[in-house]
Residue, then its C-alpha position, 0 to 999 in steps of 0.5 A: x414631777x414637782x420636786x417635793x413630791x418626787x422627793x417624797x416618792x424617793x423616800x418610798x411614800x406615794x401621794x394620791x389624791x382624795x377627790x374626784x369629780x367630773x370637772x377635775x377629769x375634763x379640764x385636764x387638772x387630774x392629768x396635770x396632777x399626774x405630771x406632778x407625781x401624783x399616783x393614785x386617786x381615792x374616793x368616798x361617798x362624801x366626795x361623790x355627794x359633794x361632786x354630783x349633788x353639790x355642782x353642776x358638773x353633771x347636769x346634761x347627763x343628769x337631765x339625760x338620765x332623768x328623762x330616760x326614767x333611770x332610778x336614782x341609784x342607777x343614775x349615781x352608778x352611771x355618773x360615778x362609774x364612769x368617772x372612775x373608769x376615766x380616772x383609771x384610764x388616766x392612771x393606767x400608764x402609772x399602773x403599768x410603769x409602776x408594775x402594779x404598785x400604784x395608779x389605783x382609783x378606789x371606790x366604795x361599796x354602799x356604806x349600807x352594807x357595812x355590817x353585812x359580810x356576804x352583801x359586801x363580797x357580792x357588791x365588791x364583785x359586781x363593782x370590780x366587774x362593772x368598772x372593768x378596769x385592772x387598776x380600780x380598788x374596791x373600798x371596804x370598811x374594817x368593821x367586824x363584818x368587813x374584815x371577813x369580806x376583805x379576805x374573801x375579795x382579796x382571795x377572789x383576786x380583787x384589788x382592795x383598800x380597807x378603809x376606816x381603820x383607826x386603831x392598831x388592834x383592828x389594823x393588825x386584824x386587817x393584815x390578817x385578813x389580807x394575808x389570809x386572802x393572799x393564801x387562799x388566792x395562791x391555794x386556789x392557784x391564783x397569781x398574787x402579783x396581779x392583786x393590791x391592797x392598801x390599808x387606810x389608817x385614818x389619822x386627823x379625826x383621832x386628834x379631833x376627838x382626843x383633843x376635846x377629851x383633853x381640853x375637858x381635863x385640862x379645864x378641870x385642872x389637869x395642867x399636866x396635860x397641856x402639851x398632849x393636844x394635836x399629839x395623839x393622831x401622829x403617834x397612833x400612826x407611827x405605832x401603826x406603822x411599826x406594827x406594819x414593820x414587824x407583821x411584814x417581816x414575819x415568815x407568813x408573809x415571806x411565803x407569800x412574797x416568794x410567790x410574787x405577793x406584795x405587802x399591803x401598804x399602809x395608807x394615811x387617810x384623813x390627813x387634812x388638818x382639822x384644827x387651824x391652829x395646827x400646821x397644815x402639814x401636820x399629818x403629812x411630814x411626820x409621816x413620810x417613809x418607805x412603802x406607805x401611801x398618803x391621800x390628800x385632799x386639794x387644800x393639803x396637796x397644794x400646801x405640799x406643793x407650796x411649802x412642803x419638806x420631805x424627810x423619812x420621818x415616819x420611823x422617828x419618835x416611836x418611843x415617844x409615841x408610846x409615851x403620848x398613848x401611855x400618858x392618854x390612858x393614864x389620864x383615863x383616855x382610852x384609845x380603844x374607846x376613842x377609835x372604836x367610837x370614830x369607826x362607828x361615826x365614820x361608817x355613819x358619816x359615809x352612809x349619811x353622805x350616800x343617803x343625802x346624794x341619792x335623796x338629792x337625785x331623787x329630788x331632781x327626779x320628782x321635779x320632771 
């Protein structure tokens, strides 16, 4: 166990790895990260696009599948599902040791289904069955169509990672979908102890957009705003955690907890620093706290291991966080509009990556 990751774990936060590819699995690198204390993996279409289309890790299997006349989508699923199964097997001891709290590997339903509830439900069930590992977690976006799908998939006893959450308002709806799904699972005779879920609250992208809007106002003479860049994302996340504490302290969850249900842990996603002038652990160190997950890409994980510090910080400065968001609203920067734009852009970005991945495979097929 790496000492800093161990300390973060003692403070109640799990570190997951936001990356997967065949080379990381085959080389023993992922097992090394598990030995260091990493307790889960997340993936998304952008990660798989980089892994499959932009590397040589899969070339031999690609050649075999192409020669067999396999379609582009089937090739993607063959390669990606194999990676997810292997990662699930590597994390199975973590899953067992933590009694199903950690050890999960996430894979996304097709981003093309983000506005189709029934298709998302069907696809989540199909992927869960096809991968056939108890510690796979199906990612469903927190869109208007995705939220009822989350409820239905939880009710079916399937682990869910609710993704692309940017606002506390949407996060509140995600909590509601989780609780409703769990209630339906219990009412149907299911065992809530066998189902886990996380709510992926995106962090750094909030600063990327808010800082741009702030700079426009600063350039126009609003010098009173010069201290606000780089603060919106952490403030927004702290208020999300405050909402988490309030909602899971209520009687509705208490009734589920009595039957063995666990909280749906908030997961901090998009925690690499996009602005090079900001500290590389800006979205890690201030967000450490109980019952949370931070999923980090390779560079951020390396920074944690190299020079990270660990203190319980997520509950500190909630009042200051509210002040930050109030000042943004007073400067005519609507967090509701910012977070809605980011959700739309996030769905589109993942859809584009998926299309590019399938397109790259189709190009290889065309050359045969």
